[in-house]
C-alpha positions as a Markdown table, in Angstrom:
| # | Residue | x | y | z |
|---|---|---|---|---|
| 1 | Unk | 0.0 | 0.0 | 0.0 |
| 2 | Unk | 1.0 | 3.6 | -0.5 |
| 3 | Unk | 0.3 | 5.5 | 2.7 |
| 4 | Unk | 0.4 | 9.2 | 3.5 |
| 5 | Unk | 1.3 | 10.2 | 7.0 |
| 6 | Unk | 1.1 | 13.8 | 8.1 |
| 7 | Unk | 2.8 | 14.9 | 11.3 |
| 8 | Unk | 5.3 | 12.1 | 10.9 |
| 9 | Unk | 8.0 | 13.8 | 12.9 |
| 10 | Unk | 5.9 | 13.9 | 16.1 |
| 11 | Unk | 5.9 | 11.4 | 18.9 |
| 12 | Unk | 2.9 | 9.4 | 17.7 |
| 13 | Unk | 3.8 | 10.0 | 14.1 |
| 14 | Unk | 7.2 | 8.4 | 14.5 |
| 15 | Unk | 5.8 | 5.3 | 16.2 |
| 16 | Unk | 3.1 | 5.0 | 13.4 |
| 17 | Unk | 5.8 | 5.3 | 10.8 |
| 18 | Unk | 8.0 | 2.6 | 12.3 |
| 19 | Unk | 5.0 | 0.3 | 12.6 |
| 20 | Unk | 4.0 | 0.7 | 9.0 |
| 21 | Unk | 7.6 | 0.4 | 7.8 |
| 22 | Unk | 7.8 | -2.9 | 9.5 |
| 23 | Unk | 5.1 | -4.1 | 7.2 |
| 24 | Unk | 7.0 | -2.9 | 4.1 |
| 25 | Unk | 4.5 | -0.4 | 2.9 |
| 26 | Unk | 5.4 | 2.5 | 0.7 |
| 27 | Unk | 5.2 | 5.6 | 2.9 |
| 28 | Unk | 4.9 | 9.3 | 2.0 |
| 29 | Unk | 5.9 | 11.3 | 5.1 |
| 30 | Unk | 4.7 | 14.9 | 5.2 |
| 31 | Unk | 6.5 | 17.2 | 7.7 |
| 32 | Unk | 7.2 | 20.9 | 8.1 |
| 33 | Unk | 10.8 | 20.3 | 8.9 |
| 34 | Unk | 12.5 | 17.2 | 7.4 |
| 35 | Unk | 15.5 | 17.7 | 9.7 |
| 36 | Unk | 13.4 | 16.4 | 12.6 |
| 37 | Unk | 13.3 | 13.0 | 11.0 |
| 38 | Unk | 16.4 | 10.7 | 11.5 |
| 39 | Unk | 18.6 | 10.6 | 8.4 |
| 40 | Unk | 18.3 | 6.9 | 8.2 |
| 41 | Unk | 14.5 | 7.2 | 8.0 |
| 42 | Unk | 14.7 | 9.9 | 5.3 |
| 43 | Unk | 17.0 | 7.7 | 3.3 |
| 44 | Unk | 15.1 | 4.4 | 3.9 |
| 45 | Unk | 13.9 | 2.4 | 0.9 |
| 46 | Unk | 10.2 | 2.9 | 0.3 |
| 47 | Unk | 10.0 | 6.2 | 2.1 |
| 48 | Unk | 9.3 | 9.6 | 0.4 |
| 49 | Unk | 9.6 | 12.7 | 2.4 |
| 50 | Unk | 7.6 | 15.9 | 1.6 |
| 51 | Unk | 8.7 | 19.0 | 3.4 |
| 52 | Unk | 5.7 | 21.4 | 3.4 |
| 53 | Unk | 3.2 | 23.2 | 5.5 |
| 54 | Unk | 0.0 | 21.2 | 6.1 |
| 55 | Unk | -2.0 | 23.9 | 4.3 |
| 56 | Unk | 0.0 | 23.3 | 1.1 |
| 57 | Unk | -0.4 | 19.5 | 0.9 |
| 58 | Unk | -3.8 | 19.5 | -0.9 |
| 59 | Unk | -2.2 | 21.2 | -3.9 |
| 60 | Unk | 0.8 | 18.8 | -4.1 |
| 61 | Unk | 0.3 | 15.8 | -6.4 |
| 62 | Unk | 3.0 | 13.9 | -4.6 |
| 63 | Unk | 1.0 | 14.0 | -1.4 |
| 64 | Unk | -2.4 | 13.1 | -2.9 |
| 65 | Unk | -2.0 | 10.9 | -6.0 |
| 66 | Unk | -1.9 | 7.2 | -5.7 |
| 67 | Unk | -2.5 | 7.2 | -2.0 |
| 68 | Unk | -4.4 | 4.1 | -0.7 |
| 69 | Unk | -4.8 | 5.2 | 2.9 |
| 70 | Unk | -3.9 | 8.4 | 4.8 |
| 71 | Unk | -3.1 | 8.9 | 8.4 |
| 72 | Unk | -3.7 | 12.5 | 9.3 |
| 73 | Unk | -1.8 | 13.4 | 12.5 |
| 74 | Unk | -0.6 | 16.9 | 11.9 |
| 75 | Unk | -2.4 | 19.6 | 13.9 |
| 76 | Unk | -1.9 | 23.0 | 15.5 |
| 77 | Unk | -1.8 | 23.1 | 19.3 |
| 78 | Unk | -2.9 | 26.7 | 19.7 |
| 79 | Unk | -2.6 | 30.2 | 18.5 |
| 80 | Unk | -4.3 | 32.2 | 15.7 |
| 81 | Unk | -3.9 | 29.5 | 13.1 |
| 82 | Unk | -5.3 | 26.6 | 15.1 |
| 83 | Unk | -8.6 | 26.3 | 13.3 |
| 84 | Unk | -7.2 | 27.1 | 9.9 |
| 85 | Unk | -4.6 | 24.3 | 10.2 |
| 86 | Unk | -6.5 | 21.7 | 12.3 |
| 87 | Unk | -9.8 | 22.0 | 10.4 |
| 88 | Unk | -9.2 | 23.8 | 7.2 |
| 89 | Unk | -6.0 | 22.2 | 6.1 |
| 90 | Unk | -7.0 | 18.7 | 7.1 |
| 91 | Unk | -10.4 | 18.9 | 5.4 |
| 92 | Unk | -8.9 | 20.3 | 2.2 |
| 93 | Unk | -6.3 | 17.5 | 2.2 |
| 94 | Unk | -9.0 | 14.9 | 2.8 |
| 95 | Unk | -11.0 | 16.3 | -0.1 |
| 96 | Unk | -8.0 | 16.2 | -2.4 |
| 97 | Unk | -7.2 | 12.6 | -1.4 |
| 98 | Unk | -10.7 | 11.4 | -1.9 |
| 99 | Unk | -10.9 | 13.1 | -5.3 |
| 100 | Unk | -7.8 | 11.2 | -6.3 |
| 101 | Unk | -9.1 | 7.8 | -5.2 |
| 102 | Unk | -7.9 | 7.4 | -1.6 |
| 103 | Unk | -10.1 | 4.7 | 0.0 |
| 104 | Unk | -9.5 | 5.1 | 3.7 |
| 105 | Unk | -8.7 | 8.3 | 5.7 |
| 106 | Unk | -7.8 | 7.9 | 9.4 |
| 107 | Unk | -7.7 | 11.3 | 11.2 |
| 108 | Unk | -6.7 | 12.1 | 14.8 |
| 109 | Unk | -9.0 | 14.1 | 17.1 |
| 110 | Unk | -8.9 | 13.8 | 20.9 |
| 111 | Unk | -10.9 | 11.9 | 23.5 |
| 112 | Unk | -11.7 | 15.3 | 25.1 |
| 113 | Unk | -14.3 | 16.1 | 22.5 |
| 114 | Unk | -16.4 | 12.9 | 23.3 |
| 115 | Unk | -18.5 | 12.0 | 26.3 |
| 116 | Unk | -18.4 | 8.5 | 27.9 |
| 117 | Unk | -20.9 | 7.1 | 25.4 |
| 118 | Unk | -18.8 | 8.2 | 22.4 |
| 119 | Unk | -21.1 | 11.1 | 21.4 |
| 120 | Unk | -19.7 | 14.6 | 20.8 |
| 121 | Unk | -19.4 | 16.5 | 24.0 |
| 122 | Unk | -21.1 | 20.0 | 23.7 |
| 123 | Unk | -19.0 | 21.3 | 26.6 |
| 124 | Unk | -15.9 | 20.8 | 24.5 |
| 125 | Unk | -17.2 | 23.2 | 21.9 |
| 126 | Unk | -18.4 | 25.6 | 24.6 |
| 127 | Unk | -15.5 | 25.6 | 27.1 |
| 128 | Unk | -12.7 | 24.0 | 25.2 |
| 129 | Unk | -9.3 | 25.5 | 24.3 |
| 130 | Unk | -8.8 | 26.6 | 20.7 |
| 131 | Unk | -7.2 | 23.2 | 20.1 |
| 132 | Unk | -10.2 | 21.3 | 21.6 |
| 133 | Unk | -12.7 | 23.4 | 19.7 |
| 134 | Unk | -10.9 | 22.9 | 16.5 |
| 135 | Unk | -10.8 | 19.1 | 17.0 |
| 136 | Unk | -14.5 | 19.2 | 17.7 |
| 137 | Unk | -15.1 | 21.0 | 14.4 |
| 138 | Unk | -12.8 | 18.6 | 12.6 |
| 139 | Unk | -14.9 | 15.6 | 13.7 |
| 140 | Unk | -18.0 | 17.2 | 12.2 |
| 141 | Unk | -16.3 | 18.1 | 9.0 |
| 142 | Unk | -14.6 | 14.7 | 8.5 |
| 143 | Unk | -17.8 | 12.7 | 9.2 |
| 144 | Unk | -19.7 | 14.8 | 6.6 |
| 145 | Unk | -17.5 | 13.1 | 4.0 |
| 146 | Unk | -18.5 | 9.6 | 4.9 |
| 147 | Unk | -20.4 | 9.0 | 1.6 |
| 148 | Unk | -17.2 | 9.5 | -0.4 |
| 149 | Unk | -14.7 | 7.4 | 1.5 |
| 150 | Unk | -14.1 | 5.3 | 4.6 |
| 151 | Unk | -13.6 | 7.7 | 7.5 |
| 152 | Unk | -12.0 | 6.5 | 10.8 |
| 153 | Unk | -11.7 | 8.9 | 13.7 |
| 154 | Unk | -9.1 | 8.2 | 16.3 |
| 155 | Unk | -9.5 | 9.8 | 19.7 |
| 156 | Unk | -6.5 | 9.2 | 21.9 |
| 157 | Unk | -6.8 | 9.6 | 25.7 |
| 158 | Unk | -3.6 | 10.6 | 27.6 |
| 159 | Unk | -0.6 | 9.6 | 25.5 |
| 160 | Unk | 2.7 | 8.3 | 26.9 |
| 161 | Unk | 5.7 | 7.7 | 24.7 |
| 162 | Unk | 9.2 | 8.6 | 23.6 |
| 163 | Unk | 12.6 | 7.1 | 23.9 |
| 164 | Unk | 16.2 | 8.1 | 24.4 |
| 165 | Unk | 18.0 | 5.4 | 22.5 |
| 166 | Unk | 18.6 | 5.7 | 18.8 |
| 167 | Unk | 16.6 | 6.3 | 16.8 |
| 168 | Unk | 15.3 | 8.7 | 19.5 |
| 169 | Unk | 11.7 | 9.8 | 19.6 |
| 170 | Unk | 10.6 | 13.0 | 21.3 |
| 171 | Unk | 8.7 | 12.5 | 24.6 |
| 172 | Unk | 5.0 | 13.0 | 24.6 |
| 173 | Unk | 3.5 | 15.8 | 26.8 |
| 174 | Unk | 2.5 | 13.2 | 29.5 |
| 175 | Unk | 6.0 | 11.7 | 29.5 |
| 176 | Unk | 7.6 | 15.2 | 29.9 |
| 177 | Unk | 5.1 | 16.0 | 32.7 |
| 178 | Unk | 6.1 | 12.8 | 34.5 |
| 179 | Unk | 9.8 | 13.8 | 34.3 |
| 180 | Unk | 9.0 | 17.2 | 35.7 |
| 181 | Unk | 6.9 | 15.9 | 38.5 |
| 182 | Unk | 9.2 | 13.0 | 39.5 |
| 183 | Unk | 11.5 | 15.1 | 41.8 |
| 184 | Unk | 8.4 | 16.4 | 43.6 |
| 185 | Unk | 7.1 | 13.0 | 44.6 |
| 186 | Unk | 8.4 | 13.5 | 48.1 |
| 187 | Unk | 5.6 | 16.1 | 48.4 |
| 188 | Unk | 3.0 | 14.5 | 46.2 |
| 189 | Unk | 3.0 | 11.4 | 48.4 |
| 190 | Unk | 0.9 | 13.4 | 51.0 |
| 191 | Unk | -1.9 | 14.1 | 48.6 |
| 192 | Unk | -4.6 | 12.2 | 46.8 |
| 193 | Unk | -7.4 | 13.4 | 44.5 |
| 194 | Unk | -10.7 | 12.4 | 42.9 |
| 195 | Unk | -10.5 | 11.5 | 39.3 |
| 196 | Unk | -10.5 | 8.8 | 36.7 |
| 197 | Unk | -8.8 | 8.6 | 33.3 |
| 198 | Unk | -7.3 | 6.5 | 30.6 |
| 199 | Unk | -3.7 | 6.4 | 29.2 |
| 200 | Unk | -2.2 | 4.7 | 26.2 |
| 201 | Unk | 1.3 | 4.4 | 24.8 |
| 202 | Unk | 2.1 | 5.8 | 21.4 |
| 203 | Unk | 3.5 | 2.4 | 20.4 |
| 204 | Unk | 0.1 | 0.9 | 21.1 |
| 205 | Unk | -1.6 | 3.6 | 19.0 |
| 206 | Unk | 0.7 | 2.7 | 16.2 |
| 207 | Unk | -0.2 | -1.0 | 16.5 |
| 208 | Unk | -3.9 | -0.1 | 16.1 |
| 209 | Unk | -3.3 | 2.2 | 13.2 |
| 210 | Unk | -1.3 | -0.4 | 11.3 |
| 211 | Unk | -4.1 | -2.9 | 11.9 |
| 212 | Unk | -6.8 | -0.5 | 10.7 |
| 213 | Unk | -4.8 | 0.5 | 7.6 |
| 214 | Unk | -4.1 | -3.1 | 6.6 |
| 215 | Unk | -7.6 | -4.4 | 7.2 |
| 216 | Unk | -9.2 | -1.3 | 5.7 |
| 217 | Unk | -11.3 | -0.8 | 8.8 |
| 218 | Unk | -13.3 | -4.0 | 8.1 |
| 219 | Unk | -16.0 | -4.6 | 10.7 |
| 220 | Unk | -16.1 | -0.9 | 11.8 |
| 221 | Unk | -19.0 | 1.5 | 11.2 |
| 222 | Unk | -18.5 | 4.3 | 8.7 |
| 223 | Unk | -17.7 | 6.8 | 10.1 |
| 224 | Unk | -16.0 | 5.1 | 13.0 |
| 225 | Unk | -15.0 | 6.7 | 16.3 |
| 226 | Unk | -12.4 | 4.8 | 18.2 |
| 227 | Unk | -11.3 | 6.1 | 21.6 |
| 228 | Unk | -7.7 | 4.9 | 22.2 |
| 229 | Unk | -6.8 | 4.0 | 25.8 |
| 230 | Unk | -6.1 | 1.3 | 28.3 |
| 231 | Unk | -8.9 | 0.5 | 30.8 |
| 232 | Unk | -9.8 | 3.5 | 33.1 |
| 233 | Unk | -7.8 | 4.0 | 36.3 |
| 234 | Unk | -8.4 | 6.0 | 39.4 |
| 235 | Unk | -6.1 | 8.9 | 40.2 |
| 236 | Unk | -5.4 | 7.4 | 43.6 |
| 237 | Unk | -4.5 | 4.1 | 42.1 |
| 238 | Unk | -2.0 | 5.7 | 39.7 |
| 239 | Unk | -0.5 | 7.8 | 42.5 |
| 240 | Unk | 0.1 | 4.7 | 44.6 |
| 241 | Unk | 1.7 | 2.9 | 41.7 |
| 242 | Unk | 4.0 | 5.7 | 40.8 |
| 243 | Unk | 5.0 | 6.3 | 44.4 |
| 244 | Unk | 5.7 | 2.6 | 44.9 |
| 245 | Unk | 7.9 | 2.7 | 41.8 |
| 246 | Unk | 9.9 | 5.6 | 43.4 |
| 247 | Unk | 10.2 | 3.7 | 46.7 |
| 248 | Unk | 7.8 | 6.0 | 48.6 |
| 249 | Unk | 4.7 | 5.3 | 50.6 |
| 250 | Unk | 1.5 | 7.0 | 49.7 |
| 251 | Unk | 0.4 | 8.8 | 52.9 |
| 252 | Unk | -2.9 | 10.4 | 51.6 |
| 253 | Unk | -3.0 | 13.1 | 54.3 |
| 254 | Unk | -5.0 | 15.5 | 52.1 |
| 255 | Unk | -7.6 | 14.8 | 49.5 |
| 256 | Unk | -7.8 | 17.4 | 46.7 |
| 257 | Unk | -11.5 | 17.9 | 45.8 |
| 258 | Unk | -12.9 | 19.6 | 42.6 |
| 259 | Unk | -14.1 | 22.7 | 44.5 |
| 260 | Unk | -10.6 | 23.4 | 45.8 |
| 261 | Unk | -9.4 | 24.5 | 42.4 |
| 262 | Unk | -11.6 | 27.6 | 42.5 |
| 263 | Unk | -10.3 | 28.4 | 45.9 |
| 264 | Unk | -6.7 | 28.0 | 44.9 |
| 265 | Unk | -7.3 | 30.3 | 41.9 |
| 266 | Unk | -8.6 | 33.0 | 44.3 |
| 267 | Unk | -5.7 | 32.8 | 46.8 |
| 268 | Unk | -2.8 | 32.0 | 44.5 |
| 269 | Unk | -1.5 | 33.3 | 41.1 |
| 270 | Unk | -3.0 | 30.2 | 39.5 |
| 271 | Unk | -5.1 | 31.1 | 36.5 |
| 272 | Unk | -7.6 | 28.5 | 35.2 |
| 273 | Unk | -9.1 | 28.4 | 31.7 |
| 274 | Unk | -12.8 | 27.7 | 31.1 |
| 275 | Unk | -11.8 | 24.1 | 30.2 |
| 276 | Unk | -9.7 | 23.7 | 33.3 |
| 277 | Unk | -12.7 | 24.7 | 35.4 |
| 278 | Unk | -15.0 | 22.3 | 33.5 |
| 279 | Unk | -12.5 | 19.4 | 34.0 |
| 280 | Unk | -12.2 | 20.3 | 37.7 |
| 281 | Unk | -16.0 | 20.0 | 38.1 |
| 282 | Unk | -16.0 | 16.7 | 36.2 |
| 283 | Unk | -13.0 | 14.7 | 37.5 |
| 284 | Unk | -14.1 | 11.5 | 35.9 |
| 285 | Unk | -12.6 | 12.0 | 32.4 |
| 286 | Unk | -12.5 | 8.3 | 31.7 |
| 287 | Unk | -13.8 | 6.5 | 28.6 |
| 288 | Unk | -15.2 | 3.0 | 29.3 |
| 289 | Unk | -15.4 | 2.2 | 25.6 |
| 290 | Unk | -11.7 | 2.9 | 25.0 |
| 291 | Unk | -9.8 | 0.3 | 23.0 |
| 292 | Unk | -6.1 | -0.8 | 23.0 |
| 293 | Unk | -4.4 | -3.5 | 20.9 |
| 294 | Unk | -5.7 | -6.3 | 23.0 |
| 295 | Unk | -9.2 | -5.5 | 21.7 |
| 296 | Unk | -8.0 | -6.5 | 18.2 |
| 297 | Unk | -6.1 | -9.6 | 19.4 |
| 298 | Unk | -2.8 | -7.8 | 19.3 |
| 299 | Unk | 0.0 | -7.5 | 21.9 |
| 300 | Unk | 0.0 | -4.5 | 24.2 |
| 301 | Unk | 3.3 | -2.5 | 24.6 |
| 302 | Unk | 2.3 | -0.7 | 27.8 |
| 303 | Unk | -0.4 | -2.1 | 30.1 |
| 304 | Unk | 0.5 | 0.0 | 33.1 |
| 305 | Unk | 1.9 | 3.5 | 33.5 |
| 306 | Unk | 4.8 | 2.2 | 35.6 |
| 307 | Unk | 6.1 | 0.3 | 32.6 |
| 308 | Unk | 6.2 | 3.5 | 30.6 |
| 309 | Unk | 8.0 | 5.4 | 33.4 |
| 310 | Unk | 10.7 | 2.8 | 33.5 |
| 311 | Unk | 11.1 | 3.0 | 29.8 |
| 312 | Unk | 12.1 | 6.7 | 30.1 |
| 313 | Unk | 14.5 | 6.1 | 33.0 |
| 314 | Unk | 12.2 | 6.8 | 36.0 |
| 315 | Unk | 12.2 | 4.2 | 38.7 |
| 316 | Unk | 14.4 | 1.1 | 39.0 |
| 317 | Unk | 15.2 | -0.7 | 35.8 |
| 318 | Unk | 14.1 | -4.3 | 35.6 |
């Protein structure tokens, strides 16, 4: 298959690229800065690199002609161009691909725009950041094209990933946060909090993407919405696991409750966005219908967060 991958230099993009390379597909990697890809990858057989802004790809024949499946990862995380890039550029590219015969488009949104039943969450459109609002709109636009191609929406929960050894992959936001918080666990051990969430490793996302690309999404509805995540976990459970990994006991002297965030905002320099306040009022951010590779009969790279932490050098090595 000839497969287009946008955002191929990002954390998830690199794992997806490696997974599809292992199956010997012909890959077209679209990136803004080709230097962010390892030289060995740029020179690999069966790999074509296109260095261009996402907004230019729809007009580039090399990015749209002869493509069997497209994995649309590239996005804008915030700023004035967020909607133009995340929605406008992705939709224009999807239209160009469909017009040139692409049969399957897999696009990345975020689990934050869905409720626990898998329906779009109105609060995400009302209170969300520019990024979340743009992803909400992207879902609506992409699903409007269902009559013209197979459309598969991928909605990651919290993503862990990255590695130091060559070929290195940049750490995900969650992995970087873990590294920043790790020295403060001596204080974190005294707290607990309400909350429930899902997490998944980027390698497991890549495993699912490869499966969906190679099976053509067989058995899924069209359009499909797949929330990507391991089974939900409680905040208290994760804190206990992480502290045990660091060799510390979880004392749980103070439980942080949702209402405390507003109080902290009043008495400290802390500034919360509308979305922060919404999430504080709704600490259960879990998705019971989330899937990981095991749901497709495939091996799971990271079943527990502690495994991911060890992989980036936090905690004792096994």
